[in-house]
C-alpha positions in Angstrom: -17.5 15.3 -4.5 -14.6 16.4 -6.7 -11.5 15.2 -8.5 -8.2 15.9 -6.8 -5.1 16.8 -8.9 -1.6 17.2 -7.6 0.8 18.7 -10.3 4.5 18.8 -9.7 4.1 19.0 -6.0 7.2 19.5 -3.8 7.6 19.8 0.0 10.9 21.0 1.4 11.4 21.5 5.1 14.0 23.6 6.9 17.5 22.4 6.2 16.7 21.5 2.6 15.0 18.1 3.5 12.8 17.2 0.6 9.8 15.1 1.9 7.9 15.1 -1.4 9.5 15.4 -4.8 7.7 16.2 -8.1 4.5 14.4 -7.2 2.0 14.1 -10.0 -1.2 12.3 -9.0 -4.9 12.4 -9.9 -7.5 11.0 -7.7 -10.7 10.6 -9.7 -14.0 11.9 -8.6 -15.5 9.3 -6.3 -12.4 7.1 -6.3 -11.0 5.3 -3.3 -7.2 5.6 -3.5 -4.6 4.3 -1.0 -1.3 6.2 -0.6 1.0 3.4 0.5 4.6 3.3 1.6 7.0 2.8 4.5 7.5 5.3 7.3 9.2 8.5 6.1 8.2 8.0 2.5 6.3 11.3 2.2 2.7 10.1 2.3 1.8 12.0 5.5 3.4 15.2 4.2 1.3 14.8 1.1 -1.9 14.3 3.1 -1.1 17.4 5.2 -0.6 19.5 2.1 -4.0 18.3 0.7 -5.7 19.3 4.0 -3.8 22.6 4.2 -1.9 21.9 7.4 1.4 22.1 5.4 2.3 24.7 2.9 3.2 23.5 -0.6 6.7 24.5 -1.5 6.2 24.2 -5.2 3.6 22.9 -7.6 -0.2 23.2 -7.9 -3.1 21.4 -6.3 -6.6 21.4 -7.6 -9.9 20.2 -6.0 -12.4 20.1 -8.8 -11.5 23.2 -10.8 -10.3 25.2 -7.8 -6.6 25.9 -7.3 -6.3 25.5 -3.5 -2.7 26.2 -2.8 -3.4 29.5 -0.9 -6.8 28.4 0.6 -7.0 27.8 4.4 -8.1 24.3 5.5 -11.6 25.5 6.3 -12.0 26.8 2.7 -11.0 23.6 1.0 -14.0 21.4 2.1 -11.6 18.5 2.9 -12.1 16.3 6.0 -9.5 14.3 7.8 -10.0 11.3 10.1 -6.9 11.3 12.4 -4.9 8.3 13.3 -5.3 9.1 17.1 -9.1 9.8 16.9 -8.5 13.3 18.5 -11.8 13.2 20.4 -12.8 15.8 23.0 -13.1 13.8 26.3 -15.6 16.1 28.1 -18.0 16.1 25.2 -20.6 13.4 24.4 -20.3 11.5 21.1 -23.1 13.7 19.7 -21.3 16.8 20.6 -17.9 15.5 19.3 -19.5 14.9 15.9 -21.4 18.2 15.9 -18.5 20.3 17.0 -17.3 21.5 13.6 -20.9 22.2 12.5 -21.5 24.4 15.6 -18.2 26.2 14.8 -19.7 27.1 11.4 -22.9 28.3 13.0 -25.0 25.7 11.3 -28.6 25.8 12.5 -29.5 23.4 15.3 -32.1 21.4 13.4 -29.7 20.8 10.6 -26.9 19.8 13.0 -29.2 17.2 14.6 -30.3 15.9 11.2 -26.7 15.6 9.9 -25.3 14.0 13.1 -28.1 11.4 13.2 -27.6 10.7 9.5 -23.9 9.9 9.8 -24.4 8.1 13.1 -26.9 5.8 11.4 -24.5 5.2 8.5 -21.8 4.2 11.0 -24.1 2.3 13.3 -23.3 4.4 16.4 -26.8 5.9 17.1 -27.0 4.0 20.4 -23.9 5.7 21.9 -24.5 9.3 21.0 -25.1 10.3 24.6 -21.9 8.6 26.0 -18.4 10.0 26.5 -15.3 8.8 24.6 -13.7 7.3 27.8 -16.6 4.8 28.0 -16.0 3.4 24.6 -13.7 0.9 22.8 -11.2 1.6 20.1 -13.5 0.5 17.3 -16.3 2.8 18.5 -13.9 5.7 18.8 -12.7 5.2 15.3 -16.3 5.3 14.0 -16.8 8.6 15.9 -13.7 10.0 14.3 -15.0 9.0 10.9 -18.4 10.4 11.6 -16.9 13.7 12.7 -15.2 14.0 9.4 -18.1 12.9 7.2 -20.6 15.1 8.9 -18.9 18.1 7.2 -20.1 16.7 3.8 -16.6 17.1 2.3 -15.5 17.0 -1.3 -12.5 14.9 -0.4 -12.3 12.6 2.6 -8.8 11.7 4.0 -7.9 9.0 6.5 -4.5 8.9 8.1 -3.6 5.3 9.3 -7.2 4.9 10.6 -6.9 1.3 11.8 -3.4 1.4 13.4 -4.8 1.4 17.0 -7.3 -1.4 16.5 -6.7 -5.1 17.3 -6.7 -7.6 14.5 -10.4 -8.5 14.7 -11.4 -4.9 14.8 -9.2 -4.0 11.8 -10.7 -6.8 9.7 -14.2 -5.6 10.6 -13.4 -1.9 10.0 -11.9 -2.7 6.6 -15.2 -4.1 5.5 -17.1 -1.1 7.0 -14.9 1.5 5.4 -15.3 -0.1 2.0 -19.1 -0.2 2.5 -19.0 3.4 3.7 -17.2 4.5 0.5 -19.7 2.6 -1.7 -22.6 4.3 0.2 -21.2 7.9 0.2 -19.3 7.9 -3.1 -16.8 10.3 -1.7 -13.4 11.0 -3.2 -11.4 9.2 -0.6 -7.6 8.9 0.2 -6.3 6.3 2.7 -2.8 6.9 4.0 -1.2 3.7 5.2 1.9 1.6 5.5 -0.1 -1.6 5.6 -0.5 -3.2 2.2 -3.3 -5.4 3.4 -5.4 -2.3 4.2 -4.6 -0.8 0.8 -5.4 -4.0 -1.1 -8.6 -4.7 0.9 -10.2 -1.2 0.5 -8.8 0.8 -2.3 -9.6 0.8 -6.0 -6.1 2.0 -6.9 -2.8 2.2 -4.9 -0.1 4.8 -5.2 3.2 3.6 -3.9 5.7 6.1 -2.5 9.3 5.9 -1.4 11.8 8.6 -0.3 9.3 11.3 -1.3 8.9 10.0 -4.9 5.8 8.4 -6.4 6.9 5.0 -7.6 3.8 3.5 -9.3 0.0 4.0 -9.4 -2.4 1.3 -10.4 -4.7 -1.5 -9.3 -3.3 -4.1 -7.0 -3.2 -6.6 -9.9 -1.1 -4.1 -12.0 1.3 -3.3 -9.2 1.6 -7.0 -8.0 2.1 -8.5 -11.4 3.8 -5.7 -13.3 5.9 -3.7 -10.7 8.0 -0.9 -12.3 11.1 -1.5 -10.1 12.5 -3.6 -7.3 11.2 -1.4 -4.5 7.6 -1.8 -5.6 8.1 -5.6 -6.3 9.6 -6.1 -2.8 7.2 -3.9 -0.9 4.0 -5.3 -2.4 3.3 -9.0 -1.6 3.6 -11.0 1.6 6.1 -12.8 2.0 8.1 -10.3 -0.2 9.6 -11.1 -3.6 13.0 -12.9 -3.7 15.8 -11.3 -5.7 18.7 -13.3 -7.0 21.7 -11.6 -8.7 22.6 -13.0 -12.1 24.3 -12.4 -15.5 22.5 -13.0 -18.8 24.6 -15.1 -21.2 24.1 -17.1 -24.4 25.3 -20.7 -24.6 24.8 -22.9 -27.6 21.8 -20.8 -28.7 20.2 -20.8 -25.3 19.6 -17.6 -23.3 20.6 -18.3 -19.7 20.7 -16.5 -16.4 23.8 -17.5 -14.5 23.9 -16.7 -10.8 26.5 -14.2 -9.6 27.8 -16.9 -7.2 27.4 -19.6 -9.9 24.9 -21.4 -7.7 22.3 -21.8 -10.5 21.8 -21.6 -14.3 18.3 -21.1 -15.5 16.7 -20.5 -18.9 15.4 -17.0 -19.7 11.7 -17.2 -20.3 11.0 -16.7 -24.0 8.6 -13.8 -23.1 11.5 -11.9 -21.7 14.0 -12.4 -24.5 13.3 -9.3 -26.5 13.0 -7.0 -23.5 16.2 -8.3 -21.9 18.1 -7.8 -25.2 16.6 -4.3 -25.7 17.5 -3.3 -22.2 21.2 -4.0 -22.7 21.5 -4.9 -19.0 24.8 -6.6 -18.2 23.7 -7.7 -14.7 20.2 -8.4 -13.6 18.3 -9.3 -10.4 15.9 -12.3 -10.9 12.7 -11.7 -9.1 10.4 -14.5 -8.0 7.6 -14.4 -5.5 7.6 -17.1 -2.8 4.3 -18.4 -4.0 5.8 -19.0 -7.4 8.8 -21.0 -6.1 7.9 -24.7 -5.9 9.6 -27.5 -4.1 9.8 -30.4 -6.7 9.9 -34.1 -5.8 11.2 -35.3 -9.2 13.6 -33.0 -11.1 12.1 -32.3 -14.6 14.0 -29.4 -16.2 17.4 -28.5 -14.9 17.2 -25.0 -16.5 14.0 -24.2 -14.5 15.3 -25.5 -11.2 17.8 -24.5 -8.6 19.5 -26.4 -5.8 19.0 -25.2 -2.3 19.5 -26.2 1.4 16.7 -25.9 4.0 17.4 -23.2 6.6 14.0 -23.3 8.3 10.6 -24.7 7.6 7.3 -23.6 9.3 3.9 -25.3 8.9 1.4 -22.5 9.4 -1.9 -24.4 9.1 -3.0 -23.3 5.6 0.5 -23.1 4.1 4.1 -23.9 4.8 6.9 -21.3 4.7 10.4 -22.5 3.6 13.6 -20.4 4.0 16.3 -22.0 1.9 19.9 -21.1 1.0 20.8 -20.8 -2.6 24.5 -20.2 -2.9 25.0 -17.1 -0.7 21.4 -16.0 -0.9 18.4 -16.9 1.2 15.1 -17.3 -0.5 11.5 -17.8 0.8 9.0 -20.3 -0.7 5.3 -20.9 0.1 4.6 -24.6 0.2 2.1 -27.2 1.2 1.8 -27.3 5.0 2.1 -31.1 4.7 5.7 -31.0 3.7 8.2 -32.2 6.3 11.6 -30.6 5.9 14.4 -30.4 8.3 17.3 -28.0 8.6 20.2 -28.8 6.1 17.9 -31.0 3.9 18.8 -30.6 0.2 15.8 -29.5 -2.0 15.2 -28.5 -5.6 13.2 -25.4 -6.2 11.4 -24.7 -9.5 11.0 -21.1 -10.7 7.7 -20.9 -12.6 8.9 -19.4 -16.0 5.7 -17.4 -16.5 6.2 -15.7 -13.1 9.9 -14.6 -13.3 10.6 -10.9 -13.2 13.9 -9.3 -14.3 15.3 -6.0 -13.0 18.3 -4.1 -14.2 20.8 -4.5 -11.4 22.3 -1.0 -12.1 19.0 0.9 -12.0 16.6 -1.6 -10.2 14.1 -0.8 -13.0 11.9 -3.6 -14.3 13.0 -5.1 -17.6 
């Protein structure tokens, strides 16, 4: 096991396309970190540079105390479990797992011991003599993981490992992968676009967009204290609502007035100092759907906004309301017992302690 450090890493492809820009990231020894972001954000390019399949344009990468920029993939002691399994159809499960060990001329008794060890860890000892074509997606994924782990790597990488599994298999494999990490203690990086995978398995999450690292932290840190609108909107399901507004002072009260004049709400006291210090002339008010409440009896006009129902869905454990506020559509998570029809007028309360403010000019959190 080893710490992985990426210092000012850049990846530029032909034509000047920058896939990764000034990436600084440390994955602690034994940590499980998720590299999360939408398609094309640079996470796979980062993974390929760590493995050695892509050359680093600029910057330095260390595994432990070793600078690995110029090392070949087989010299880095890094293992990658591919998205597509990449199994050899003619070979048995045992031979697929043992392939890389044989290529290194590892003695047969040691090969047998190591294959059986990882097979037992992943609960696939009963299929070692079968061929990949005879197996299901979940079993193939376990074989792919076993083939990577059998190398005894310092750093273990997984590229969208659950994308080809059905919902039930994904749920099961998330539990298994977390158990596997606890058992092996490997420094592990999961590359994914699925925030549920990242949240369920990783100890910390690194969010990327357009080749730039946006924020690194635990899910609680990223969910509750996003550094900008991209992170706030990408993390959380349903995504955060954003309402354009202007901060104003009226009769000693600090207010947020909607850009379309559809609402006037009080600035939470906890945000007064930060808002004034920021000097922002225009802001985006962020509120998560779960913190937007439908109120029966209006209580505080400066915490509530008027809206019109666009759609309402009862989803068993919760309801999801889409409502129009002025020219904006917002989402709210409600009780499934509510009964709302299209065009109904409703009042929505923004929980003051859950309001986020972003500078409209920079999209940075205030």
